[in-house]
C-alpha positions in Angstrom: 0.0 0.0 0.0 1.4 3.4 -1.0 0.0 6.8 -0.3 0.7 9.9 -2.5 0.9 13.4 -1.2 -2.3 15.4 -1.4 -0.7 18.0 -3.6 2.5 18.7 -5.6 5.0 21.6 -5.6 4.9 21.5 -9.4 2.4 20.3 -12.0 4.1 16.9 -12.3 1.8 13.9 -12.1 1.9 12.0 -8.9 4.0 8.9 -9.5 3.4 5.4 -8.3 5.4 3.8 -5.5 7.3 0.5 -5.0 7.4 -1.9 -2.2 7.2 -5.7 -2.7 5.9 -6.4 0.8 2.3 -6.3 2.1 2.0 -3.6 4.8 -0.2 -4.4 7.8 -3.8 -3.2 7.6 -4.5 -2.6 11.3 -3.0 0.8 11.3 -4.2 4.4 10.8 -2.5 6.0 7.8 -1.1 9.5 8.0 -2.5 12.2 5.7 0.3 14.4 4.4 -0.3 18.0 3.4 1.2 20.1 0.6 5.0 20.4 0.7 6.7 23.8 1.3 10.2 24.1 -0.1 12.9 26.3 1.4 15.9 26.9 -0.8 19.4 27.1 0.7 21.0 28.3 -2.5 21.8 31.7 -1.1 24.1 30.0 1.4 25.9 28.0 -1.3 25.6 24.7 0.7 26.2 21.3 -0.8 26.0 17.7 0.4 23.0 18.2 2.8 22.6 14.7 4.1 20.4 14.5 7.3 18.1 16.6 9.5 16.8 16.6 13.0 15.3 19.0 15.6 17.8 20.9 17.7 18.0 20.4 21.5 15.4 23.0 22.3 13.0 21.8 19.5 12.8 25.3 18.1 15.0 24.8 15.0 16.7 22.3 12.8 20.2 20.8 12.5 21.3 19.6 9.1 24.4 17.5 8.7 26.7 18.1 5.7 28.7 15.3 4.1 31.6 17.9 3.9 32.0 17.8 7.7 29.8 20.6 8.9 26.5 20.9 10.9 24.2 23.8 10.0 21.4 25.2 12.2 18.3 26.5 10.5 15.1 28.1 11.8 11.8 26.8 10.9 11.6 29.6 8.4 14.4 28.0 6.4 16.9 30.7 7.3 20.5 29.7 8.3 21.3 30.6 11.9 24.7 28.9 12.6 27.3 26.7 11.1 29.4 24.4 13.3 32.8 23.2 12.3 35.0 20.9 14.3 38.7 20.4 14.9 40.7 18.3 12.4 40.1 15.6 11.4 36.4 16.0 12.2 35.9 18.8 9.8 36.5 16.3 7.0 34.0 13.8 8.2 31.3 12.4 6.0 28.3 13.1 8.2 25.3 11.3 6.7 23.1 10.9 9.7 22.0 13.2 12.6 19.4 12.6 15.3 18.2 14.0 18.6 17.7 11.7 21.6 14.1 11.3 22.9 14.9 13.5 25.9 16.2 16.2 23.6 19.5 16.5 25.4 21.9 14.7 23.0 22.6 15.0 19.2 24.1 11.9 17.5 26.0 11.9 14.2 26.8 8.9 11.9 29.9 8.8 9.8 29.3 6.8 6.6 32.8 5.8 5.6 34.3 4.9 9.0 31.1 3.3 10.3 31.3 5.4 13.5 28.7 7.1 15.7 29.5 10.4 17.5 27.8 12.8 19.8 27.8 16.6 19.3 29.5 18.3 22.2 27.3 20.6 24.3 29.3 23.7 23.2 28.9 22.5 19.5 32.6 23.0 19.0 33.5 19.3 18.7 32.3 15.7 18.6 32.9 12.7 20.8 33.1 9.1 19.5 30.5 6.8 20.8 31.4 3.6 19.0 32.6 2.1 15.7 30.1 -0.4 14.3 30.3 -3.5 12.0 31.3 -3.1 8.4 30.0 -5.7 5.9 32.6 -7.1 3.6 30.6 -6.4 0.4 29.9 -2.7 1.2 32.1 0.2 -0.1 33.0 3.4 1.7 30.0 5.1 0.1 27.5 2.4 1.2 27.8 2.7 4.9 26.1 4.4 7.8 23.6 6.7 6.1 21.3 7.4 9.0 21.1 7.3 12.8 18.1 7.4 15.1 17.9 7.5 18.9 15.2 6.1 21.1 15.1 5.1 24.8 18.8 4.2 25.1 19.0 2.5 21.7 20.6 3.8 18.5 19.2 2.6 15.2 21.7 2.9 12.3 20.7 2.4 8.7 23.3 1.0 6.4 22.7 2.5 2.9 23.1 -0.7 0.9 25.0 -4.0 0.6 23.4 -4.9 2.9 20.2 -3.0 3.2 20.3 -3.4 7.0 19.4 -1.6 10.2 21.8 -2.1 13.1 21.2 -1.3 16.8 23.6 0.0 19.4 22.7 -0.3 23.1 24.1 2.8 24.8 24.0 1.2 28.2 25.5 -2.2 27.4 27.8 -0.8 24.6 26.8 -3.7 22.3 25.9 -3.8 18.6 23.2 -6.0 17.0 21.0 -6.2 13.9 17.5 -4.9 14.2 16.4 -6.2 10.7 17.2 -6.3 7.0 14.9 -4.4 4.6 12.2 -6.7 3.6 10.6 -4.4 1.0 12.0 -3.3 -2.4 14.4 -0.7 -0.9 17.4 0.6 -2.8 19.0 3.1 -0.5 18.3 3.5 3.2 19.0 7.2 3.2 17.9 8.2 6.7 16.1 6.7 9.7 14.0 8.3 12.5 12.8 7.0 15.8 9.2 8.0 16.6 8.9 8.5 20.3 5.1 8.7 20.0 4.7 5.0 19.4 8.2 3.5 19.3 8.1 3.0 15.5 10.7 3.8 12.9 10.6 5.8 9.6 13.1 5.2 6.8 13.4 7.4 3.7 14.8 6.0 0.4 16.6 8.5 -2.0 16.2 6.1 -4.9 12.7 4.8 -4.7 11.4 8.1 -3.3 9.4 6.3 -0.6 9.0 7.1 3.1 8.5 3.8 4.9 6.8 3.6 8.3 7.9 0.5 10.2 7.5 -1.3 13.5 10.8 -1.6 15.4 11.3 -5.1 14.1 11.1 -3.9 10.5 7.5 -4.9 9.8 6.1 -2.4 7.3 3.1 -0.3 8.3 2.8 1.9 5.3 4.7 3.4 2.4 4.4 7.1 1.4 5.2 8.2 -2.2 7.3 11.3 -2.2 7.8 11.5 -6.0 5.6 14.7 -6.3 8.0 16.9 -4.3 10.2 18.0 -7.1 11.4 16.4 -10.4 15.0 16.5 -8.9 14.0 15.4 -5.4 16.5 13.2 -3.7 15.4 12.7 -0.1 18.6 12.3 2.0 17.2 13.3 5.4 14.0 13.0 7.4 12.7 13.9 10.8 9.3 14.5 12.5 8.1 17.1 14.9 5.1 15.8 16.8 4.6 19.1 18.7 3.7 20.8 15.4 2.5 17.8 13.4 5.3 18.5 10.9 7.6 16.4 8.8 10.9 17.8 7.6 13.0 16.5 4.7 16.3 17.7 3.2 17.3 17.1 -0.4 20.9 16.6 -1.4 20.3 17.2 -5.1 18.3 20.5 -4.9 19.8 21.6 -1.5 16.2 22.4 -0.5 14.5 21.9 2.9 10.9 20.6 2.7 8.2 21.1 5.3 5.1 18.9 5.3 2.2 19.0 7.7 0.5 15.8 8.7 -2.7 14.5 10.3 -3.2 11.1 11.8 
């Protein structure tokens, strides 16, 4: 089952979605509103890879695969850019997430398969752990997304394999949550939903936003192909306080805001 957005940014027809699995039916589907796009072209930013709420919940952090973290307001305006001492300013940040208590920001490094925390003064990062690396994956197929929920980190491996790992922050142990059972091509970002303990994964190649149980069971797929003809969703987060979903696009360097109802 795939839902399309209720309206488009452009006059492009709403495309069909993929997904070879059969989503569960005992679940209330979200209704997504019309996307609003915020361009970051005035700031000449590239490689925007992941997005999350800031600690206060009144703005957004966007990770850059050139090693920076940018802070934006909900109006799409750049407020701050955080750079880190060498070699961290050369990191390939592909995932960023806020903990469920709002106090900690996590970053995933794709090439080294490492997870970090953003220091409280935003002037540096601290290594949490280095995770497993699959023999068949290249440097550019690694830790594309990170999510944080109730003491567990969920880390999405982009491809080869299409897999979600877990890291127990208390025990300091790694595990496998699940492999993608649907027709995924790129697990571009992952988000832990504190409202019900579910997960969201966005795919930059299939243009699907997949809502899952924590064990990987698919609840529903949402088709994002109407956003923009050049849309490549690299990052996703959700703000339950305002019933808003946020996306960041690597290809257009746009931030997208979508209201939702459930």
